[in-house]
C-alpha positions in Angstrom: -90.6 164.5 39.2 -87.9 164.6 36.5 -84.5 163.3 37.5 -81.6 163.8 35.2 -78.5 161.8 35.9 -75.3 161.0 34.1 -73.5 157.8 34.8 -69.7 158.4 35.4 -67.4 155.7 34.1 -63.7 156.3 34.8 -64.4 160.0 35.1 -66.1 160.2 31.7 -69.7 161.3 31.4 -72.0 158.6 30.0 -75.3 159.9 28.8 -78.4 157.6 28.8 -82.1 158.3 28.5 -84.4 157.6 31.4 -86.9 154.8 30.9 -89.6 157.5 30.7 -87.7 159.5 28.0 -87.1 156.4 25.8 -90.9 156.3 25.0 -90.9 159.9 23.7 -90.1 159.1 20.0 -92.6 156.2 20.0 -95.4 158.3 21.4 -94.7 161.2 19.0 -94.1 158.9 16.1 -97.4 157.0 16.5 -99.3 160.3 16.5 -97.4 162.1 13.8 -97.3 159.1 11.4 -101.1 158.7 11.6 -101.6 162.4 10.8 -99.2 162.2 7.9 -100.9 159.1 6.6 -104.2 161.0 6.5 -102.9 164.0 4.7 -100.9 162.0 2.2 -103.1 159.0 1.7 -106.7 160.1 2.3 -109.1 159.6 5.3 -109.4 155.8 4.6 -105.8 155.3 5.6 -105.8 156.6 9.2 -109.3 155.1 9.7 -107.9 151.7 8.6 -104.8 152.2 10.8 -106.9 153.0 13.8 -109.0 149.9 13.2 -106.2 147.4 12.5 -103.1 149.0 14.1 -102.8 146.8 17.2 -103.4 143.6 15.2 -101.5 144.4 12.0 -98.6 142.0 12.2 -100.2 139.0 10.4 -101.5 141.2 7.5 -98.0 142.8 7.1 -96.4 139.3 7.0 -98.8 138.0 4.4 -98.5 141.1 2.1 -94.7 141.2 2.4 -94.4 137.5 1.5 -96.7 138.1 -1.5 -94.8 141.1 -2.7 -91.5 139.3 -2.3 -92.8 136.4 -4.4 -94.0 138.9 -7.1 -90.6 140.7 -7.4 -88.7 137.5 -7.4 -90.7 136.5 -10.5 -89.4 139.8 -12.0 -92.8 141.4 -12.0 -93.7 144.8 -10.6 -96.1 144.7 -7.6 -99.4 146.2 -8.7 -102.1 144.7 -6.5 -105.7 144.6 -7.5 -106.3 141.6 -9.8 -102.7 140.5 -9.2 -103.5 140.2 -5.5 -106.9 138.6 -6.1 -105.3 135.6 -7.8 -103.0 135.1 -4.8 -105.9 135.6 -2.3 -108.2 133.1 -4.0 -105.4 130.5 -4.3 -103.8 130.8 -0.8 -106.4 132.6 1.4 -109.6 131.3 -0.1 -111.2 134.7 -0.3 -112.3 137.2 -2.9 -111.2 140.6 -1.5 -113.6 143.2 -2.9 -114.6 146.2 -0.8 -116.8 149.3 -1.4 -114.8 151.0 1.3 -111.6 150.7 -0.7 -113.2 151.7 -4.0 -115.3 154.5 -2.6 -113.0 157.5 -3.1 -110.0 156.7 -5.2 -108.3 158.5 -8.0 -106.7 157.2 -11.2 -104.0 154.7 -10.8 -101.7 157.0 -12.9 -102.0 160.0 -10.5 -98.7 160.9 -8.9 -99.2 164.1 -6.9 -96.4 165.8 -4.9 -97.9 164.5 -1.6 -97.7 161.0 -3.0 -93.9 161.4 -3.7 -93.5 162.7 -0.1 -95.4 159.6 1.0 -92.9 157.4 -0.9 -90.0 159.1 0.8 -91.6 158.8 4.2 -92.7 155.1 4.0 -90.2 153.6 1.6 -87.0 155.3 2.7 -87.2 157.3 5.9 -89.2 154.8 8.0 -87.0 151.7 7.5 -83.8 153.7 8.2 -85.1 155.4 11.4 -86.6 152.2 12.8 -83.5 150.1 12.1 -81.4 152.8 13.8 -83.7 152.9 16.8 -83.6 149.2 17.3 -79.8 149.1 17.1 -79.6 151.9 19.7 -82.2 150.6 22.1 -81.9 146.8 21.8 -80.1 146.3 25.1 -81.9 149.1 27.0 -85.5 148.9 25.9 -88.0 147.6 28.5 -90.6 144.9 27.8 -93.3 147.5 27.5 -91.3 149.7 25.2 -90.5 146.8 22.9 -94.2 145.9 22.6 -95.5 149.4 22.0 -92.6 150.1 19.6 -93.5 146.9 17.7 -97.1 148.1 17.4 -95.9 151.5 16.2 -93.7 149.9 13.5 -96.7 147.8 12.3 -98.8 150.9 12.1 -96.1 152.6 10.0 -96.0 149.6 7.6 -99.8 149.3 7.2 -100.1 151.9 4.4 -97.6 149.9 2.3 -100.1 147.0 2.5 -102.9 149.2 1.1 -101.3 151.1 -1.7 -98.6 149.4 -3.7 -97.5 152.7 -5.3 -96.6 151.0 -8.6 -97.7 154.1 -10.5 -94.7 156.0 -9.1 -92.4 153.4 -10.6 -94.1 153.8 -13.9 -93.8 157.6 -13.6 -90.1 157.3 -12.9 -89.7 154.9 -15.9 -91.4 157.5 -18.2 -89.1 160.2 -16.9 -85.9 158.3 -17.6 -87.2 156.2 -20.5 -86.7 152.8 -18.8 -89.6 150.3 -18.4 -87.5 148.2 -16.0 -87.7 151.0 -13.4 -91.2 150.0 -12.4 -89.9 146.6 -11.2 -86.9 148.2 -9.5 -89.2 150.5 -7.6 -91.3 147.5 -6.5 -88.1 145.9 -5.3 -87.4 148.9 -3.1 -90.9 149.2 -1.7 -91.0 145.4 -1.0 -87.6 145.7 0.8 -88.9 148.5 2.9 -92.1 146.5 3.8 -90.0 143.4 4.6 -87.6 145.4 6.8 -90.4 147.0 8.7 -92.1 143.6 9.2 -88.9 142.0 10.5 -88.3 144.9 12.9 -91.9 144.8 14.1 -92.0 141.1 14.5 -88.6 141.1 16.4 -89.8 143.8 18.8 -93.2 142.3 19.5 -91.8 138.7 19.8 -89.0 139.6 22.2 -91.3 141.8 24.2 -94.1 139.2 24.5 -91.7 136.3 25.2 -90.0 138.2 28.0 -93.4 139.1 29.6 -95.0 135.7 29.0 -95.9 133.5 32.0 -97.4 130.0 31.9 -100.8 131.3 33.2 -101.1 133.5 30.2 -101.2 130.7 27.6 -105.0 130.8 27.2 -104.9 134.6 26.7 -102.2 134.1 24.0 -104.3 131.5 22.2 -107.3 133.8 22.2 -105.1 136.6 21.0 -103.9 134.5 18.0 -107.5 133.6 17.1 -108.6 137.3 17.2 -105.5 138.2 15.1 -106.4 135.7 12.4 -110.1 136.9 12.2 -109.0 140.6 12.3 -106.5 140.0 9.5 -109.1 138.2 7.3 -111.5 141.1 7.9 -108.8 143.6 7.0 -108.3 142.1 3.6 -112.1 142.1 3.0 -112.0 145.8 3.9 -109.0 146.9 1.8 -106.8 144.7 -0.4 -103.4 145.9 -1.8 -104.3 148.3 -4.7 -102.4 150.7 -6.9 -104.6 153.7 -6.2 -104.6 157.0 -4.4 -107.3 157.3 -1.7 -107.7 161.1 -2.0 -108.5 163.7 -4.7 -105.9 166.1 -3.2 -108.2 169.1 -2.9 -107.4 171.6 -0.1 -110.8 171.1 1.7 -110.4 167.4 1.5 -106.8 167.6 2.9 -108.2 169.6 5.9 -110.7 166.8 6.6 -108.0 164.2 6.2 -105.7 166.1 8.6 -108.5 166.3 11.2 -109.2 162.5 10.8 -105.5 161.7 11.2 -105.2 163.9 14.2 -108.2 162.4 16.0 -107.3 158.8 15.2 -103.7 159.5 16.1 -104.7 160.0 19.7 -106.1 156.4 19.7 -103.1 154.9 18.0 -100.6 156.6 20.3 -102.5 155.8 23.5 -100.7 152.5 24.3 -97.3 154.2 24.0 -98.5 157.3 26.0 -99.8 155.3 28.9 -96.7 153.1 29.0 -94.6 156.2 29.1 -96.6 157.6 32.0 -95.9 154.4 33.9 -92.2 154.4 33.2 -89.7 155.7 35.7 -87.9 159.1 35.3 -84.7 157.7 36.7 -82.0 156.6 36.3 -81.2 158.6 33.2 -81.8 161.9 31.5 -84.8 163.8 30.1 -84.8 164.5 26.3 -83.6 168.1 26.6 -80.6 167.2 28.7 -79.8 164.1 26.6 -79.7 166.2 23.5 -77.2 168.6 25.2 -74.9 165.8 26.2 -71.5 166.1 24.5 -70.5 162.4 24.6 -73.2 161.1 22.2 -73.2 161.2 18.4 -75.6 163.2 16.3 -77.6 160.1 15.2 -78.1 159.1 18.8 -79.6 162.5 19.4 -81.8 162.2 16.3 -83.1 158.7 17.2 -84.2 160.0 20.6 -86.7 162.4 19.1 -87.4 161.4 15.4 -90.9 160.0 14.9 
């Protein structure tokens, strides 16, 4: 049963989302982002997201630190051989994979869908997730923080697969500045680091609040699985500067179907947590959006994926 309440304070209407409604943007975001990742990046991307999504935080940490080190040395982040030298030195592995090489296009291809992907992952995602955390920091439940952290990790995963250096080179050619490739790498690295900090914060706070002494063995086992899963993910797909799709219409339909199917799996934790959350106190999404005492960005954060 939906219960919509406003909380009067000194005669002024104060609008707040119900615990159930706070999950809405996370559920929708997990599903929509997986679908978009398929259409923009190729079927390998949602497949990889579905396989790694709940155990992505360590991979994101490692790749973000590597990218940060590269840009601090004033080099553009390209991946491939550049990543291999880092992996052999610090991870002790040679990350080669037929899965990653199986269906890729030239590292100079910059289709419209790829530019849309840059806007989505590099600019839109960090802004929206920072705003969500600012708005919900004091109100989010333990379950919401955990599933939100998993969602942000999933959003960041494609940035650990495709470095998108070719878009920096394309921008450099358009404006006649070779330094643009490095600046573009700085922006993509900043986006990945931002998403990693948000995800780590949400997951850490959520887990710490829920942690009990009897759960220490479960946490230890979880950390071991995380390490093994991360190592396997790098064997499967290392950071590359390639497009995992040819961009044909028939292929995009298949990628849309793949993303739509895997999106159900990725969104499942958020969806079931939402079902378990209470409908009161607070408002449903439609009534919250109609509330006159909140700003436009608060309305946006309640529904944006």
